[in-house]
N, C-alpha and C positions, 0 to 999 in steps of 0.2 A: 554345352551338350555333352552328355556322357558318351564315351567311345563305344561302349557295349550297345547302347541304344542305337547309335549310328550304324554299327555292324548289323544289328538285328533288322533295321529298316532296309539296308542294302540287300541283305539276304532274302527278306520278304519280297522285295521288288523283283529280284531275280527269279524266285520260285513262282511268283504270280504270273510272270510271262511264260514260264515252262508249263504251267497247268492251264493256261487260257485255251479254250476250245478254238480249233481252227475252223474258220467259216468254210462250209462246203455248199455247193449248189446241188448236190445229189440227193438231199433230203426229200425234195419234192418228187424226184424221179423214183426213189425207193418206195415212197408211199403210192405213187401211181402204179408201179410194178406190182405191189401187194394187192391193190384194188383190182388190177387186171387179172392176176392169178386167182383171186377169189371169184371173180365173175366167170372165169374159164372153168373153175371147178363146179360152180353151180350149173353152168351150161352143159358140162359133161354128164352130170347127174340127171339133168332133165332129158338129155338125149338118150341116155341109157334107159330111163323110165319109159319114154315113148317107144323105144325099140323093144322093150320087154312087153309092152301092151300090144304091139303089132306082131309080136312073135319073131322079130329080127335079132334079138339079143338073148344070150343065155342068162339064166338066173344068177350065176356066179358073178358075172360082170355087173349086173344090176345091183346086187348086194354090195359089191366093192365100191361102185360109184356112189351109192347112197351113204355108205359109211364115210367116204371121203367128204361128201357134201355136209354130212352132219358134223364132222370134225371141224370143217371150215366155218360153219355157222356158229358152233359153240366157241371157237376161237375169236371170231368177230364180236360176239356178244360179251365175252370176257374182257376183251380190249375196250369195248365201249363202256362197260361198267366201271373199269378202272379209270378211264378218262373222266367219266362223270364224277366219280368219287374224288379224284384229284382236284377237279374244278370246284367241287363243293368245299373241299378243305381250304382251297385258296380263298374262296368267298368268306370263310369263317375267320380268316386271319385278321387281326386288328390292324388298322391303318395308322 
């Protein structure tokens, strides 16, 4: 066996360990937190809308809550679209 090939294999195995992802158990917690934040934003928008209809909230807070809700929904739709697109790309890969 060639010495340079042996050195290359050893170097590759060392780098492979350095770039391996570390398993974390917080991925589910982060996703859960994002979902809870999204639900809270929608709830705040709904509360502001009900308050504006009953006369308890000022128009400025209603507009602010609705803009935040719109941004949250657009973000969720964009993430969903990208996940679907990635899934479709995976399905098109040859086996």
